[in-house]
VEXPAFI-489398 format. One record per residue (C-alpha): x, y negated, z; residue number from 1. Coordinates in nm, 2 decimals, padded with zeros to 4 digits. Example, Ala and Ser with C-alpha at 12.3 -4.5 7.8 and 13.67 -1.06 7.14 Angstrom:
# VEXPAFI-489398
+--------+--------+--------+-----+
!   east !  north !     up !  nr !
+--------+--------+--------+-----+
!  01.23 !  00.45 !  00.78 !   1 !
!  01.37 !  00.11 !  00.71 !   2 !
+--------+--------+--------+-----+
This chain:
# VEXPAFI-489398
+--------+--------+--------+-----+
!   east !  north !     up !  nr !
+--------+--------+--------+-----+
! -16.53 !  05.26 ! -11.96 !   1 !
! -16.81 !  05.29 ! -11.71 !   2 !
! -16.81 !  05.50 ! -11.39 !   3 !
! -17.04 !  05.76 ! -11.55 !   4 !
! -16.80 !  05.82 ! -11.84 !   5 !
! -16.51 !  05.85 ! -11.59 !   6 !
! -16.71 !  06.09 ! -11.38 !   7 !
! -16.79 !  06.30 ! -11.69 !   8 !
! -16.42 !  06.32 ! -11.79 !   9 !
! -16.31 !  06.42 ! -11.44 !  10 !
! -16.59 !  06.68 ! -11.42 !  11 !
! -16.50 !  06.83 ! -11.76 !  12 !
! -16.13 !  06.85 ! -11.65 !  13 !
! -16.22 !  07.02 ! -11.33 !  14 !
! -16.44 !  07.27 ! -11.50 !  15 !
! -16.21 !  07.34 ! -11.79 !  16 !
! -15.87 !  07.33 ! -11.62 !  17 !
! -15.94 !  07.42 ! -11.26 !  18 !
! -16.23 !  07.67 ! -11.31 !  19 !
! -16.45 !  07.48 ! -11.06 !  20 !
! -16.82 !  07.55 ! -11.09 !  21 !
! -17.02 !  07.25 ! -11.22 !  22 !
! -17.27 !  07.27 ! -10.93 !  23 !
! -16.99 !  07.20 ! -10.68 !  24 !
! -16.90 !  06.87 ! -10.87 !  25 !
! -17.11 !  06.62 ! -10.69 !  26 !
! -16.98 !  06.27 ! -10.61 !  27 !
! -16.95 !  06.34 ! -10.24 !  28 !
! -16.75 !  06.66 ! -10.29 !  29 !
! -16.43 !  06.65 ! -10.09 !  30 !
! -16.13 !  06.73 ! -10.31 !  31 !
! -15.94 !  06.95 ! -10.07 !  32 !
! -16.21 !  07.09 ! -09.85 !  33 !
! -16.50 !  07.14 ! -10.10 !  34 !
! -16.32 !  07.18 ! -10.43 !  35 !
! -16.02 !  07.36 ! -10.28 !  36 !
! -15.77 !  07.15 ! -10.47 !  37 !
! -15.42 !  07.12 ! -10.33 !  38 !
! -15.16 !  06.85 ! -10.38 !  39 !
! -15.03 !  07.02 ! -10.70 !  40 !
! -15.38 !  07.03 ! -10.84 !  41 !
! -15.43 !  06.67 ! -10.76 !  42 !
! -15.11 !  06.58 ! -10.96 !  43 !
! -15.22 !  06.80 ! -11.25 !  44 !
! -15.56 !  06.62 ! -11.25 !  45 !
! -15.39 !  06.28 ! -11.27 !  46 !
! -15.18 !  06.40 ! -11.56 !  47 !
! -15.49 !  06.51 ! -11.74 !  48 !
! -15.66 !  06.17 ! -11.68 !  49 !
! -15.36 !  05.96 ! -11.79 !  50 !
! -15.47 !  05.98 ! -12.15 !  51 !
! -15.74 !  05.72 ! -12.09 !  52 !
! -15.57 !  05.51 ! -11.83 !  53 !
! -15.42 !  05.17 ! -11.92 !  54 !
! -15.10 !  05.23 ! -11.72 !  55 !
! -14.94 !  05.46 ! -11.48 !  56 !
! -15.11 !  05.53 ! -11.15 !  57 !
! -14.95 !  05.41 ! -10.83 !  58 !
! -14.95 !  05.71 ! -10.60 !  59 !
! -15.04 !  05.48 ! -10.31 !  60 !
! -15.38 !  05.43 ! -10.48 !  61 !
! -15.46 !  05.80 ! -10.44 !  62 !
! -15.35 !  05.84 ! -10.08 !  63 !
! -15.69 !  05.73 ! -09.96 !  64 !
! -15.88 !  05.93 ! -10.22 !  65 !
! -16.09 !  06.20 ! -10.05 !  66 !
! -16.40 !  06.26 ! -10.26 !  67 !
! -16.48 !  06.29 ! -10.63 !  68 !
! -16.65 !  05.95 ! -10.61 !  69 !
! -16.32 !  05.80 ! -10.46 !  70 !
! -16.14 !  05.93 ! -10.77 !  71 !
! -16.40 !  05.77 ! -11.00 !  72 !
! -16.38 !  05.44 ! -10.81 !  73 !
! -16.00 !  05.43 ! -10.81 !  74 !
! -15.98 !  05.50 ! -11.19 !  75 !
! -16.26 !  05.25 ! -11.26 !  76 !
! -16.07 !  04.98 ! -11.06 !  77 !
! -15.75 !  05.07 ! -11.24 !  78 !
! -15.91 !  05.02 ! -11.58 !  79 !
! -16.11 !  04.71 ! -11.50 !  80 !
! -15.84 !  04.54 ! -11.27 !  81 !
! -15.52 !  04.63 ! -11.44 !  82 !
! -15.31 !  04.37 ! -11.24 !  83 !
! -15.41 !  04.52 ! -10.91 !  84 !
! -15.27 !  04.83 ! -10.75 !  85 !
+--------+--------+--------+-----+
């Protein structure tokens, strides 16, 4: 799965499940400040994305995630480097 596919899945989830307007969903959008997600929303998003992930997500991976692009990169790395954190 390529980064654009991951981005599209995340974007669809944020639009459908979190009622975030598509125009706000740019790679540099900050999850908490710009998209107004809270920690519960972040967990809900991860649960939604688990369906296409090769394994469970280590919460440590997402402590450094701040932007939509960070989420895409973290998931891409998880898919393409399954032995790493």
